[in-house]
Every structure is written in structure tokens, then in C-alpha cells.
N, C-alpha and C positions, 0 to 999 in steps of 0.2 A: 506380608509373608512372602518369602521367596518361592517362586514357582518350582514345581518338580523338575521341569525341563532345564532349569538353570542351576539347580542345587548341585553342590559338589562335596566330595569327601575332602575336607581341608588337610587331611594328613597326607594324601597322595595325589590330590588334584584330579581324581578320577571322576568324570561326569556320570550322571545316571544313564545317559545314553550308552555309555560303555558298560556300565554295570548291568543294566536291564534292557538291552536293545530289543529283545523279542517283544516286550510289552509296549515300549514307546513307539516302535516303528509301525505299529498297527493304528496309531492315533494321529501322528503329526500331519501327514498329507493325504489322508484317506479320501478327502473330497476333491482332490486335484485330478483333473483329466487334461493332459498337456500334449502339445506338439512341440518338438525341439528340432530345429534345423541345425545341420552340422552336428547331429546328435550321436554320430558313430565314432568320434574321436575327440581328444582334448577336453575343452571346457564343456562342450555339448554332451559328450559321453558321461562326464561326471554328473551333470544335471539330470540326465535320464536315469542313471543308476540311483541317484539320491532320491528322486521322486518315487521311483518304484520300491526302493528299499524302505521307504517311509510310508508305505500303504497306498500310494497313488497309482495312476495309470498313465502311460506315456506312449505316444507315437514317435518313434525315432526316425527322422527323415534325413537322408544323406545320399550321396552318390553310391552307385552299386558296389564299386570296389571297396569303399570304406565300410559298407554294411557287411560285406563278406567277412572281413577281419573282425568286426565288432561282434558278429553272431557267435564266433568261437569263444569270445571272452565272456559272454553272458549266458551261455547254454545252461550253466549250473545255477544261475541266479534264481532264487525262489520266485520272485515276481515274474520273471520270464516264463518259467514253467507253469505258473498259474494263469498265464495269458494276459497279464497286466502290462506287458511291453510288446509292442508290435513294431517291426522294422519295415519301412517303406522307402523305396527308391524315390528320391525327390531332388530335383534341381530347383532352387529357389527363384530362378529366373523364368521358370515355366509355370504359368498359371494352372494348366490342367493337371500337372503333377502335384501341386499343392492341394488342389481340390480333391484329388483322389485320396491323398493322405488324410485329409479332414473327413472325407466320407468313411475311411477305414476306422477312424476314431469313433464316429457315430454308430457304425455298424458293429464294431467289436465291443465297445464299452457301453452301448445303449444310451449315450448322451453326447451332445456336442461338447467340444473342448471348453474349458474355462481358463486355460493358461496357455500362453504362447511364449516360447523362449527362442529368440533368433541368435544362433551362434555360428552359422555358416559364414565363411569368409576366406579371402586370399590375402597374402601379404608379400607382394613383389618388392624387391629392393633395386631401385634404379634412380640415379640422379637425373635431373632435367637436362643437364649437359655434362658430359664427362669426356676425358681424353681417351683416345683410342689406345688399345694395348699395343698396337702395331707401330704407331708413330705419334709423337707428341703434337705433331702438326694437325692431325685429324681430330675432329670432334664427333662424339656420338650423342645424338639427340634422343630424348626419351620417346619411346614408341607411343603414338596416339592410341593404337589398338590396346596396348597393355594398360594404359591409363583408363580408357573407357571400360575395359573388361573388369578392372578393379572396382570401379564405381557401380558397374552393372551387378556384380555379385554382392559386394558389401553394403551398398546403399539401396539400389533398386530392389535387390533380393530381400533385404530386411523389410522394406516398405511393402513389397508384394506379399510376403508372408503375413505381415501385420494387418494389412487391409482385408485379406481373405479370412484370417482368423477372427478379426473384429466382427465380421458379419455373422460368423457362427456363434461367437460368444453372445452377441446382441440378441440372438434368437432364443437364448435360454430364459426361462421364466424367473421372475422375482418371487421367491418363496413367501416372504413376509412383507407385505406392502407397507406395514407400519414401521419398519426398520430400514434405515438406509443400508442396503446390502450391495456388496460388490458382485457384479455378474462374473467378472473375471479380470485378468491382468495380462498385459503384454510387456515382456522384458526384452529390450534390444541390447545387444552387446556392442559397445563402442570400444574405446581404447584411450590410454593416456596420450597416445600419439595424436589424438584429436586436438590436444592442447599444447604438446611439446613435440612436434614432429622432428625426427632426426634426419641427418643427411641420408638421402636415398629413400626416404619414406613419403615423397610428395604425393604419390597416388594413394597410398594407404591412409595417410593423414587426412587427405581431402575426403576420402570415402567415409572415414570414421567421424570427421568433423560434421559431415552432412547428417550422419546418424544422430549425433548429439543435437543438431538443429531441429530434428523431427520430434524429439521427445515432448517438449512442452506443447506445441500446437496440436500434436496428436492426442495428448492427454486432455486438452481443452475440447477438441472435436468430439471425443468419446465420453466426456463427462456426463452428458445427458443420457447415455446408455448404461451408466454405472460401470464403466470399464476404465481401469487404471492403466497408466503407461509409465514404465520406468526404464532407465538405462543404467548399465554398469560399464565403467571404464577400467578394465583390469590393467595392471602393470606387467611386470615380468613373471610369467607363469610357466610351470613345467608342462608344456604341451609337446606333442610330437615334433613340431617345428623347432622348439628349443632343445629338445633332447637329441636332435640331429647335429647339434654343435659339439665340438670337442669338450670334454669334461672340464678342462681348465677354463675355457671360455664361459661355460655355465657357472662355474664357481665365482669367477670374476664379476659376472653380471649380478649374481645373487648378493655378492659382497657390496655392490653399489647401492643396495636398498638400505635406507637408514635403519629401519627396524620393523619387523624382524629381518635381519640381513641374510636373506635367502630368497630363492625363487618361490613364488606362491604355488600352493597345491591346488589342482583343479577342484578338489573337494571343498576348499574354502570359497571358491566362486559359487559352487552349488549351494552351500549353506546360506550365502547371501540371497540367492534366488529363493530359497525356502522361506527366509524371513520376509522378503518382499511379498511373497504370496500371502503371508499371514497378516501383515501389517497394513491395514486399510488406509492409513494416513500417508503412506508412501505413494506419491503420485506426481508426475510431471518433473522429475528430477533425475540427474545422473550422479551416481555414486562412484567415486574413485576407490578402487580396491588395489592399492599399490604400496603399502608400507611407507608412505610419505615420500616416495620416489618422485623426483622431478628430473626428467631426462635431459642430459647435456646435448649439445649439437651433434 
């Protein structure tokens, strides 16, 4: 029998989520208590809204200026008004700030988190060696500080959030000892650049490749605590960084995706996070979410 959540009206391809959102949104993620880094923009913001709109609770962690803009966009959100979304200033490289955000979840929602989604990241564009704009005789070498900072935010930051979140999730009780139950799940955001880094992406690709490398050993480390770990490697998505490009460039990039030939919507990333939360057999793997795109040099 086809489940209600997947049933459709075959005459117009309208899903029941669209026909009866007020009913289903009370069910889907009502047991989810999450922390999302980079949660005030792009993919992270989509995840935060998706969880709250589907009955869950979310701590949105991000830098202060990002939270200010995000606050204005969610003031009218039902879940925000009901207190199921809290905004916390959080730098993923700062242990004390992550701990304060995790404390906020426990104090505001009455329980420790069971879901961690790491979306915070930076994406500098720089070749390891490039010609100077002033003269072809001069060479510009990639800044070591810029490379280190990219790894510090994208890799160390993801690890920092994951390790501190894992400790909170592990403290949650197992409700039914006779059933193999998931205490919680950690989702790390990688990128297809981890596999096909383009010109100028050496720091970004290295940082996301390291995130991919963490997924399986972290899942194995946390298996005894009934905590799953998954990664998502998105392709070209309609994020603030992408929307800052000229429209023609955005259209050309979207057309390079085999199918669907367009930029991904952040909501599609959020939907995959929702499925990962619900599917207990998803563990220790990285899912490409890219429309079959393989990046050229």
C-alpha cells in the first residue's frame, strides 16, 4: 500500500503535503530537536525552516549579522512564534559558543538535541599559483592563512560541532531497550567539490574532502552509542553566494546540470535531511545531491 506521505493525485501531480499541509506538518518531524550551524542563510536556513514547519524544534546557530537578517524573515513563521525555533550567535570554531547553543536547546525545549546538521562554511576562490594582474612576470601564491582559515571553518568547525553534539545526543535515554533505536543523527555538509574540485577551489575542495573522510570513521565511532552519521554533497544550489552572480551566469550553470537542468533549491537539500532523519539504515555514507552533475576543470 502506498503511504500517505508519498501518495499523489495523478491528474495534477499534487502531493498530499501540498493538499493537506496543516495535517502532515504536525507529524513528520515532531520528535526532532536539532541544532543547525550556518542556519541563518542558504542550505542551513532551508533545513531550519523545514524542521520547524514539520513539527520539530531547532536551534539556529550562525554569526550575528546573519542572524539579524534571518530573524526578519522568520518573524511570521508559526514555529518561531510558538517558540520552536531559537536563534543563537555561534561561531563553529569556538567551543564555548557551541556549548551555549546546546544549552539553549536543553533549556528551551526540555531535552538535549537528537539531530545535528552542519552547514556553516566558506568558499574562497583562489589558485595555488596565478599570474599577477599588474605584470605577467609576477606570480601570486595562494595565501596560507586563507587556506588554513577555510579548513578551520569547513573541516574543524564541522568536527567541533559534531563532537560536542554527539556528547549531548549520547546522553539521551534509549526509550525501548528491546528495539534497536537511534538516539540521534549527525549530518555533515560536504560538496561535489570534494570529488571534482575546479580551478581555484583547492582550499574549498581540500576542506570538503576532509569532511567526506570523516563520515565513515565517525559513524563507526558512534555506532555503540546508537548515533548515525551521514554526509550530503550538494552540487549547484541557489544559495546567497550563487544568487550574487549575474543572472546569465546562474542560468548557464543551471543548464550544465544533466537533469533537472537547473540550480538546486535549498528546500530539496532540506527534504533530504528530513529523509535521513527518518531512515535508520542511512549511516556512514555521503549522498551526492547534484542532478548527475560532474564538474569540469
